[in-house]
N, CA, C and O atoms as a Tinker XYZ file with bonds, in Angstrom:
   400  protein
     1  N     11.508000   13.381000   33.069000    73     2
     2  CA    10.603000   11.978000   33.052000    64     1     3
     3  C     10.809000   10.477000   33.909000    63     2     4     5
     4  O     11.867000    9.872000   33.732000    81     3
     5  N      9.862000    9.958000   34.750000    73     3     6
     6  CA    10.023000    9.002000   35.343000    64     5     7
     7  C     10.028000    7.722000   34.452000    63     6     8     9
     8  O      9.656000    7.998000   33.311000    81     7
     9  N     10.321000    6.472000   34.617000    73     7    10
    10  CA    10.561000    5.361000   33.914000    64     9    11
    11  C      9.070000    4.707000   33.558000    63    10    12    13
    12  O      8.971000    3.631000   32.970000    81    11
    13  N      8.092000    5.379000   33.926000    73    11    14
    14  CA     7.092000    3.612000   33.955000    64    13    15
    15  C      6.379000    5.155000   32.717000    63    14    16    17
    16  O      5.584000    4.859000   31.824000    81    15
    17  N      6.660000    6.068000   32.838000    73    15    18
    18  CA     5.901000    6.835000   31.765000    64    17    19
    19  C      6.385000    6.728000   30.031000    63    18    20    21
    20  O      5.730000    6.720000   28.988000    81    19
    21  N      7.865000    6.653000   30.338000    73    19    22
    22  CA     8.553000    6.074000   29.186000    64    21    23
    23  C      7.898000    5.472000   28.339000    63    22    24    25
    24  O      7.070000    4.747000   28.891000    81    23
    25  N      7.841000    5.378000   26.483000    73    23    26
    26  CA     6.866000    4.595000   26.060000    64    25    27
    27  C      8.294000    4.240000   25.141000    63    26    28    29
    28  O      9.470000    4.536000   25.352000    81    27
    29  N      7.749000    3.603000   24.222000    73    27    30
    30  CA     9.259000    2.287000   23.232000    64    29    31
    31  C      8.250000    2.280000   22.093000    63    30    32    33
    32  O      7.054000    2.093000   22.318000    81    31
    33  N      8.698000    2.469000   20.954000    73    31    34
    34  CA     8.230000    2.442000   19.710000    64    33    35
    35  C      9.075000    0.919000   19.208000    63    34    36    37
    36  O     10.193000    0.417000   19.335000    81    35
    37  N      7.583000    0.545000   18.495000    73    35    38
    38  CA     8.318000   -0.871000   17.848000    64    37    39
    39  C      8.509000   -0.421000   16.308000    63    38    40    41
    40  O      7.537000   -0.307000   15.562000    81    39
    41  N      9.862000   -0.169000   15.880000    73    39    42
    42  CA    10.313000    0.018000   14.603000    64    41    43
    43  C     10.534000   -1.467000   13.908000    63    42    44    45
    44  O     10.927000   -1.311000   12.751000    81    43
    45  N     10.405000   -2.797000   14.251000    73    43    46
    46  CA    10.081000   -4.188000   13.073000    64    45    47
    47  C      9.272000   -3.859000   12.226000    63    46    48    49
    48  O      8.255000   -3.181000   12.374000    81    47
    49  N      9.673000   -4.307000   11.340000    73    47    50
    50  CA     9.086000   -4.416000    9.912000    64    49    51
    51  C      9.125000   -5.767000    8.753000    63    50    52    53
    52  O     10.091000   -6.459000    8.431000    81    51
    53  N      8.244000   -5.809000    8.464000    73    51    54
    54  CA     8.570000   -6.915000    7.082000    64    53    55
    55  C      8.427000   -6.461000    5.547000    63    54    56    57
    56  O      7.416000   -5.831000    5.234000    81    55
    57  N      9.304000   -6.728000    4.676000    73    55    58
    58  CA     9.264000   -6.791000    3.497000    64    57    59
    59  C      8.065000   -7.497000    2.821000    63    58    60    61
    60  O      8.187000   -8.671000    2.471000    81    59
    61  N      7.018000   -6.884000    2.643000    73    59    62
    62  CA     6.365000   -6.931000    1.650000    64    61    63
    63  C      5.623000   -7.381000    0.704000    63    62    64    65
    64  O      4.533000   -7.879000    0.424000    81    63
    65  N      6.929000   -6.909000    0.190000    73    63    66
    66  CA     7.441000   -6.267000   -1.463000    64    65    67
    67  C      7.087000   -7.508000   -2.240000    63    66    68    69
    68  O      6.232000   -7.593000   -3.122000    81    67
    69  N      7.859000   -8.437000   -1.788000    73    67    70
    70  CA     8.056000   -9.971000   -1.953000    64    69    71
    71  C      7.546000  -10.754000   -1.548000    63    70    72    73
    72  O      8.160000  -11.813000   -1.672000    81    71
    73  N      6.367000  -10.850000   -0.922000    73    71    74
    74  CA     6.046000  -11.950000    0.661000    64    73    75
    75  C      5.181000  -12.860000   -1.020000    63    74    76    77
    76  O      5.682000  -13.876000   -1.502000    81    75
    77  N      4.275000  -12.388000   -1.437000    73    75    78
    78  CA     3.860000  -13.644000   -1.723000    64    77    79
    79  C      4.875000  -14.324000   -2.940000    63    78    80    81
    80  O      4.798000  -15.522000   -3.214000    81    79
    81  N      5.926000  -13.306000   -3.693000    73    79    82
    82  CA     6.654000  -14.636000   -4.511000    64    81    83
    83  C      7.819000  -15.860000   -3.672000    63    82    84    85
    84  O      8.275000  -16.913000   -4.119000    81    83
    85  N      8.072000  -15.050000   -2.034000    73    83    86
    86  CA     8.586000  -15.792000   -1.392000    64    85    87
    87  C      7.742000  -16.995000   -0.997000    63    86    88    89
    88  O      8.365000  -17.979000   -0.600000    81    87
    89  N      6.103000  -17.075000   -1.061000    73    87    90
    90  CA     5.323000  -18.217000   -0.689000    64    89    91
    91  C      4.672000  -17.869000    0.172000    63    90    92    93
    92  O      4.019000  -18.609000    0.908000    81    91
    93  N      4.729000  -16.842000    0.219000    73    91    94
    94  CA     3.626000  -16.285000    1.219000    64    93    95
    95  C      2.324000  -16.574000    0.816000    63    94    96    97
    96  O      2.185000  -16.866000   -0.371000    81    95
    97  N      1.209000  -16.558000    1.627000    73    95    98
    98  CA     0.105000  -15.809000    1.357000    64    97    99
    99  C     -1.107000  -15.055000    1.863000    63    98   100   101
   100  O     -1.356000  -15.228000    3.056000    81    99
   101  N     -1.772000  -14.389000    1.297000    73    99   102
   102  CA    -2.728000  -13.183000    1.501000    64   101   103
   103  C     -3.712000  -14.174000    2.767000    63   102   104   105
   104  O     -4.207000  -15.241000    2.407000    81   103
   105  N     -3.860000  -13.771000    3.927000    73   103   106
   106  CA    -5.242000  -14.165000    4.463000    64   105   107
   107  C     -6.574000  -13.593000    3.823000    63   106   108   109
   108  O     -6.833000  -12.435000    3.493000    81   107
   109  N     -7.571000  -15.087000    3.723000    73   107   110
   110  CA    -8.359000  -14.472000    2.810000    64   109   111
   111  C     -9.697000  -14.266000    3.858000    63   110   112   113
   112  O     -9.747000  -15.081000    4.779000    81   111
   113  N    -10.582000  -13.434000    3.806000    73   111   114
   114  CA   -11.679000  -13.770000    4.619000    64   113   115
   115  C    -12.857000  -13.483000    3.563000    63   114   116   117
   116  O    -12.852000  -13.842000    2.385000    81   115
   117  N    -14.127000  -12.576000    4.390000    73   115   118
   118  CA   -15.026000  -12.917000    3.552000    64   117   119
   119  C    -14.787000  -11.483000    2.656000    63   118   120   121
   120  O    -14.848000  -11.279000    1.443000    81   119
   121  N    -14.457000  -10.494000    3.919000    73   119   122
   122  CA   -14.247000   -8.798000    2.968000    64   121   123
   123  C    -12.489000   -9.008000    3.148000    63   122   124   125
   124  O    -12.071000   -7.935000    3.583000    81   123
   125  N    -11.614000   -9.749000    3.015000    73   123   126
   126  CA   -10.227000   -9.311000    2.589000    64   125   127
   127  C     -9.701000   -9.132000    1.399000    63   126   128   129
   128  O     -8.683000   -8.452000    1.266000    81   127
   129  N    -10.291000   -9.689000    0.414000    73   127   130
   130  CA   -10.195000   -9.195000   -0.701000    64   129   131
   131  C    -10.820000   -8.071000   -1.421000    63   130   132   133
   132  O    -10.598000   -7.837000   -2.610000    81   131
   133  N    -11.566000   -7.417000   -0.710000    73   131   134
   134  CA   -12.210000   -6.078000   -1.304000    64   133   135
   135  C    -11.809000   -4.727000   -0.208000    63   134   136   137
   136  O    -12.236000   -3.575000   -0.291000    81   135
   137  N    -10.959000   -5.230000    0.704000    73   135   138
   138  CA   -10.488000   -4.423000    1.401000    64   137   139
   139  C     -9.759000   -3.084000    0.587000    63   138   140   141
   140  O     -9.615000   -3.001000   -0.633000    81   139
   141  N     -9.398000   -2.201000    1.476000    73   139   142
   142  CA    -8.850000   -0.785000    0.541000    64   141   143
   143  C     -7.104000   -1.851000    0.990000    63   142   144   145
   144  O     -6.789000   -2.375000   -0.079000    81   143
   145  N     -6.655000   -2.024000    1.459000    73   143   146
   146  CA    -5.284000   -2.668000    1.943000    64   145   147
   147  C     -5.011000   -3.524000    0.708000    63   146   148   149
   148  O     -4.187000   -3.250000   -0.166000    81   147
   149  N     -5.995000   -4.847000    0.754000    73   147   150
   150  CA    -5.613000   -5.606000    0.075000    64   149   151
   151  C     -5.370000   -5.416000   -1.573000    63   150   152   153
   152  O     -4.374000   -5.851000   -2.152000    81   151
   153  N     -6.434000   -4.705000   -2.202000    73   151   154
   154  CA    -6.818000   -4.126000   -3.513000    64   153   155
   155  C     -5.667000   -3.110000   -3.594000    63   154   156   157
   156  O     -5.560000   -3.087000   -4.820000    81   155
   157  N     -4.899000   -2.407000   -3.231000    73   155   158
   158  CA    -3.676000   -1.329000   -3.262000    64   157   159
   159  C     -2.520000   -3.052000   -3.014000    63   158   160   161
   160  O     -2.150000   -3.491000   -4.103000    81   159
   161  N     -2.191000   -3.616000   -2.183000    73   159   162
   162  CA    -1.261000   -4.878000   -2.020000    64   161   163
   163  C     -1.186000   -5.605000   -3.534000    63   162   164   165
   164  O     -0.167000   -5.883000   -4.166000    81   163
   165  N     -2.900000   -5.874000   -3.999000    73   163   166
   166  CA    -2.549000   -6.436000   -5.684000    64   165   167
   167  C     -2.258000   -5.443000   -6.464000    63   166   168   169
   168  O     -1.606000   -5.810000   -7.441000    81   167
   169  N     -2.542000   -4.011000   -6.416000    73   167   170
   170  CA    -1.980000   -3.122000   -7.538000    64   169   171
   171  C     -0.648000   -3.290000   -7.645000    63   170   172   173
   172  O      0.003000   -3.739000   -8.588000    81   171
   173  N     -0.228000   -2.800000   -6.366000    73   171   174
   174  CA     1.304000   -2.791000   -6.351000    64   173   175
   175  C      2.191000   -3.952000   -6.875000    63   174   176   177
   176  O      3.360000   -3.748000   -7.202000    81   175
   177  N      1.637000   -5.113000   -6.945000    73   175   178
   178  CA     1.826000   -6.113000   -6.620000    64   177   179
   179  C      2.438000   -6.962000   -7.895000    63   178   180   181
   180  O      3.325000   -7.802000   -8.048000    81   179
   181  N      1.075000   -5.997000   -9.067000    73   179   182
   182  CA     1.108000   -6.695000  -10.316000    64   181   183
   183  C      2.354000   -5.814000  -11.303000    63   182   184   185
   184  O      2.677000   -4.630000  -11.207000    81   183
   185  N      2.856000   -6.820000  -12.202000    73   183   186
   186  CA     4.116000   -6.548000  -12.935000    64   185   187
   187  C      3.829000   -5.262000  -14.200000    63   186   188   189
   188  O      4.631000   -4.455000  -14.671000    81   187
   189  N      2.261000   -5.484000  -14.514000    73   187   190
   190  CA     2.179000   -4.722000  -15.871000    64   189   191
   191  C      1.866000   -3.173000  -15.180000    63   190   192   193
   192  O      1.567000   -2.189000  -15.857000    81   191
   193  N      1.997000   -3.179000  -13.742000    73   191   194
   194  CA     1.585000   -1.296000  -13.240000    64   193   195
   195  C      3.192000   -0.993000  -12.935000    63   194   196   197
   196  O      3.449000    0.186000  -13.180000    81   195
   197  N      3.989000   -1.520000  -12.607000    73   195   198
   198  CA     5.541000   -1.562000  -12.554000    64   197   199
   199  C      6.152000   -0.017000  -13.012000    63   198   200   201
   200  O      6.957000    0.667000  -12.380000    81   199
   201  N      5.365000    0.355000  -14.583000    73   199   202
   202  CA     5.577000    1.629000  -15.209000    64   201   203
   203  C      4.936000    3.091000  -13.810000    63   202   204   205
   204  O      5.559000    3.940000  -13.173000    81   203
   205  N      3.667000    2.766000  -13.870000    73   203   206
   206  CA     3.350000    3.582000  -13.023000    64   205   207
   207  C      3.659000    3.922000  -11.958000    63   206   208   209
   208  O      4.234000    4.970000  -11.663000    81   207
   209  N      3.155000    2.692000  -10.941000    73   207   210
   210  CA     3.092000    2.182000   -9.110000    64   209   211
   211  C      3.957000    1.368000   -8.997000    63   210   212   213
   212  O      3.868000    0.413000   -9.768000    81   211
   213  N      5.218000    1.386000   -7.950000    73   211   214
   214  CA     5.898000   -0.035000   -7.793000    64   213   215
   215  C      5.873000    0.132000   -6.520000    63   214   216   217
   216  O      5.381000    1.108000   -5.951000    81   215
   217  N      6.597000   -1.160000   -5.806000    73   215   218
   218  CA     7.190000   -1.225000   -4.562000    64   217   219
   219  C      8.672000   -0.443000   -4.598000    63   218   220   221
   220  O      9.543000   -0.721000   -5.421000    81   219
   221  N      8.823000    0.716000   -3.426000    73   219   222
   222  CA    10.523000    0.475000   -3.102000    64   221   223
   223  C     10.830000   -0.481000   -2.977000    63   222   224   225
   224  O     10.153000   -1.430000   -2.580000    81   223
   225  N     12.659000   -0.453000   -3.492000    73   223   226
   226  CA    13.318000   -1.616000   -2.957000    64   225   227
   227  C     13.649000   -2.032000   -1.867000    63   226   228   229
   228  O     14.223000   -3.116000   -1.752000    81   227
   229  N     13.359000   -1.265000   -0.852000    73   227   230
   230  CA    13.137000   -2.006000    0.147000    64   229   231
   231  C     11.908000   -2.794000    1.015000    63   230   232   233
   232  O     11.808000   -3.491000    2.025000    81   231
   233  N     11.246000   -2.360000    0.207000    73   231   234
   234  CA     9.731000   -2.917000    0.172000    64   233   235
   235  C      8.327000   -2.469000    0.774000    63   234   236   237
   236  O      7.169000   -2.836000    0.574000    81   235
   237  N      8.966000   -1.454000    1.651000    73   235   238
   238  CA     8.268000   -0.698000    2.861000    64   237   239
   239  C      7.703000    0.766000    2.978000    63   238   240   241
   240  O      7.488000    1.504000    3.938000    81   239
   241  N      7.510000    0.922000    1.274000    73   239   242
   242  CA     6.708000    1.822000    0.656000    64   241   243
   243  C      6.439000    1.195000   -0.481000    63   242   244   245
   244  O      6.452000    0.012000   -0.821000    81   243
   245  N      6.058000    2.756000   -1.300000    73   243   246
   246  CA     5.750000    2.683000   -2.173000    64   245   247
   247  C      5.701000    4.017000   -3.158000    63   246   248   249
   248  O      5.385000    5.053000   -2.573000    81   247
   249  N      5.972000    4.124000   -4.570000    73   247   250
   250  CA     6.034000    5.142000   -4.973000    64   249   251
   251  C      5.297000    5.513000   -6.678000    63   250   252   253
   252  O      5.445000    4.839000   -7.698000    81   251
   253  N      4.667000    6.531000   -6.543000    73   251   254
   254  CA     3.812000    6.455000   -8.202000    64   253   255
   255  C      5.063000    7.112000   -8.861000    63   254   256   257
   256  O      5.970000    7.757000   -8.334000    81   255
   257  N      4.880000    6.806000  -10.006000    73   255   258
   258  CA     5.823000    7.105000  -10.955000    64   257   259
   259  C      5.334000    8.154000  -11.914000    63   258   260   261
   260  O      6.021000    9.105000  -12.285000    81   259
   261  N      3.511000    7.799000  -12.469000    73   259   262
   262  CA     2.796000    8.221000  -13.313000    64   261   263
   263  C      1.365000    8.764000  -12.773000    63   262   264   265
   264  O      0.363000    8.070000  -12.944000    81   263
   265  N      1.283000   10.178000  -12.037000    73   263   266
   266  CA     0.436000   10.149000  -11.136000    64   265   267
   267  C     -1.355000   10.232000  -12.719000    63   266   268   269
   268  O     -2.454000    9.691000  -12.603000    81   267
   269  N     -1.046000   10.743000  -13.413000    73   267   270
   270  CA    -2.077000   10.766000  -14.609000    64   269   271
   271  C     -2.657000    9.609000  -15.043000    63   270   272   273
   272  O     -3.867000    9.429000  -14.905000    81   271
   273  N     -1.561000    8.376000  -15.821000    73   271   274
   274  CA    -1.544000    7.589000  -16.134000    64   273   275
   275  C     -2.323000    6.234000  -14.782000    63   274   276   277
   276  O     -3.179000    5.389000  -15.046000    81   275
   277  N     -1.726000    6.447000  -13.569000    73   275   278
   278  CA    -2.205000    6.196000  -12.325000    64   277   279
   279  C     -4.110000    5.906000  -12.870000    63   278   280   281
   280  O     -4.906000    5.000000  -13.117000    81   279
   281  N     -3.986000    7.616000  -12.792000    73   279   282
   282  CA    -5.785000    7.751000  -12.385000    64   281   283
   283  C     -6.711000    7.529000  -13.614000    63   282   284   285
   284  O     -7.939000    7.605000  -13.650000    81   283
   285  N     -5.773000    7.215000  -14.686000    73   283   286
   286  CA    -6.174000    7.185000  -16.016000    64   285   287
   287  C     -6.491000    5.568000  -16.468000    63   286   288   289
   288  O     -7.503000    5.302000  -17.115000    81   287
   289  N     -5.243000    4.230000  -15.939000    73   287   290
   290  CA    -5.582000    3.215000  -16.335000    64   289   291
   291  C     -5.842000    2.006000  -15.029000    63   290   292   293
   292  O     -6.519000    0.979000  -14.995000    81   291
   293  N     -4.962000    2.680000  -14.023000    73   291   294
   294  CA    -4.519000    1.712000  -13.165000    64   293   295
   295  C     -5.816000    1.908000  -12.034000    63   294   296   297
   296  O     -6.738000    1.097000  -11.949000    81   295
   297  N     -5.738000    2.706000  -11.489000    73   295   298
   298  CA    -6.789000    2.647000  -10.116000    64   297   299
   299  C     -8.348000    2.698000  -10.997000    63   298   300   301
   300  O     -9.191000    3.174000  -10.236000    81   299
   301  N     -8.703000    2.491000  -11.801000    73   299   302
   302  CA   -10.558000    2.246000  -12.504000    64   301   303
   303  C    -10.427000    0.728000  -12.286000    63   302   304   305
   304  O    -11.442000    0.030000  -12.291000    81   303
   305  N     -8.870000    0.052000  -12.041000    73   303   306
   306  CA    -9.070000   -1.665000  -12.309000    64   305   307
   307  C     -9.976000   -1.799000  -11.078000    63   306   308   309
   308  O    -11.166000   -2.098000  -10.977000    81   307
   309  N     -8.937000   -1.450000  -10.078000    73   307   310
   310  CA    -8.899000   -1.708000   -8.063000    64   309   311
   311  C     -9.950000   -0.863000   -7.529000    63   310   312   313
   312  O    -10.157000   -1.282000   -6.390000    81   311
   313  N    -10.833000    0.260000   -7.811000    73   311   314
   314  CA   -11.288000    1.702000   -7.434000    64   313   315
   315  C    -12.231000    2.130000   -7.754000    63   314   316   317
   316  O    -12.459000    2.349000   -8.943000    81   315
   317  N    -13.316000    2.457000   -6.535000    73   315   318
   318  CA   -13.988000    3.325000   -7.677000    64   317   319
   319  C    -13.985000    5.078000   -7.686000    63   318   320   321
   320  O    -14.789000    5.577000   -8.473000    81   319
   321  N    -13.505000    5.621000   -7.221000    73   319   322
   322  CA   -12.637000    7.312000   -6.429000    64   321   323
   323  C    -11.845000    7.442000   -8.106000    63   322   324   325
   324  O    -11.182000    6.535000   -8.608000    81   323
   325  N    -12.057000    8.477000   -8.606000    73   323   326
   326  CA   -11.692000    9.320000   -9.266000    64   325   327
   327  C    -10.484000   10.615000   -9.359000    63   326   328   329
   328  O     -9.810000   11.367000  -10.063000    81   327
   329  N    -10.783000   10.248000   -8.303000    73   327   330
   330  CA    -9.862000   11.578000   -7.545000    64   329   331
   331  C     -8.568000   11.399000   -6.904000    63   330   332   333
   332  O     -8.705000   10.645000   -5.940000    81   331
   333  N     -7.168000   11.852000   -7.076000    73   331   334
   334  CA    -5.977000   11.473000   -6.211000    64   333   335
   335  C     -6.792000   11.487000   -4.770000    63   334   336   337
   336  O     -6.979000   10.586000   -3.952000    81   335
   337  N     -7.236000   12.987000   -4.794000    73   335   338
   338  CA    -7.439000   13.410000   -3.450000    64   337   339
   339  C     -8.273000   12.621000   -2.319000    63   338   340   341
   340  O     -7.953000   12.648000   -1.131000    81   339
   341  N     -9.659000   11.738000   -2.958000    73   339   342
   342  CA   -10.342000   10.675000   -2.833000    64   341   343
   343  C     -9.536000    9.392000   -2.142000    63   342   344   345
   344  O     -9.755000    8.834000   -1.067000    81   343
   345  N     -8.401000    9.098000   -3.274000    73   343   346
   346  CA    -7.329000    7.784000   -2.824000    64   345   347
   347  C     -6.870000    8.479000   -1.944000    63   346   348   349
   348  O     -7.698000    8.319000   -1.048000    81   347
   349  N     -5.688000    9.533000   -1.350000    73   347   350
   350  CA    -4.924000   10.041000   -0.824000    64   349   351
   351  C     -5.964000    9.991000    0.733000    63   350   352   353
   352  O     -5.187000    9.837000    1.676000    81   351
   353  N     -6.959000   10.047000    1.069000    73   351   354
   354  CA    -7.819000   10.775000    1.796000    64   353   355
   355  C     -7.835000    8.895000    2.579000    63   354   356   357
   356  O     -7.549000    8.642000    3.749000    81   355
   357  N     -8.198000    7.988000    1.637000    73   355   358
   358  CA    -8.544000    6.500000    2.012000    64   357   359
   359  C     -6.778000    6.137000    2.598000    63   358   360   361
   360  O     -6.445000    5.733000    3.712000    81   359
   361  N     -6.131000    6.366000    1.729000    73   359   362
   362  CA    -5.005000    5.832000    2.438000    64   361   363
   363  C     -4.389000    6.423000    3.727000    63   362   364   365
   364  O     -3.645000    5.845000    4.519000    81   363
   365  N     -4.839000    7.659000    3.775000    73   363   366
   366  CA    -4.754000    8.492000    5.006000    64   365   367
   367  C     -5.582000    7.662000    6.205000    63   366   368   369
   368  O     -4.906000    7.148000    7.097000    81   367
   369  N     -7.245000    7.509000    6.238000    73   367   370
   370  CA    -7.700000    6.882000    6.500000    64   369   371
   371  C     -7.189000    5.658000    7.018000    63   370   372   373
   372  O     -7.314000    5.623000    8.243000    81   371
   373  N     -6.571000    4.473000    6.455000    73   371   374
   374  CA    -6.318000    3.141000    6.409000    64   373   375
   375  C     -4.937000    3.237000    7.155000    63   374   376   377
   376  O     -4.371000    2.155000    7.310000    81   375
   377  N     -4.010000    4.869000    7.867000    73   375   378
   378  CA    -2.742000    4.815000    8.613000    64   377   379
   379  C     -1.582000    4.728000    7.798000    63   378   380   381
   380  O     -0.442000    4.668000    8.260000    81   379
   381  N     -1.906000    4.720000    6.401000    73   379   382
   382  CA    -0.800000    4.917000    5.469000    64   381   383
   383  C     -0.193000    6.307000    5.816000    63   382   384   385
   384  O     -0.952000    7.273000    5.899000    81   383
   385  N      0.995000    6.433000    6.000000    73   383   386
   386  CA     2.106000    7.719000    5.823000    64   385   387
   387  C      3.219000    8.439000    4.329000    63   386   388   389
   388  O      4.094000    7.851000    3.693000    81   387
   389  N      2.768000    9.717000    4.202000    73   387   390
   390  CA     3.267000   10.070000    3.161000    64   389   391
   391  C      4.626000   10.391000    3.333000    63   390   392   393
   392  O      4.778000   10.849000    4.465000    81   391
   393  N      5.983000   10.336000    2.516000    73   391   394
   394  CA     7.256000    9.637000    2.538000    64   393   395
   395  C      7.380000   11.124000    1.407000    63   394   396   397
   396  O      6.836000   11.325000    0.322000    81   395
   397  N      8.448000   12.087000    2.318000    73   395   398
   398  CA     8.281000   13.187000    1.418000    64   397   399
   399  C      9.779000   12.679000    0.312000    63   398   400
   400  O     10.078000   13.357000   -0.671000    81   399
């Protein structure tokens, strides 16, 4: 492979789990409060939901702790979808990746 075809991947990241707590501010546009990632961030940052879904300690991923409770109590607050498959399809559409 010649040096002109070598591709590099940028592995830098930012820990967004404490972004708001540390004085960060979410950018507000007309549609930014209503889009899927903004709602997801709001849901994950809500301390009342931490027994159901929460950020991982490093802040680059999140984990569902109780799938049934997530879809009966938390998801209806933020989203219209009622099925796990619909939610994961949205995640995939926005470029989120599942970590096993």
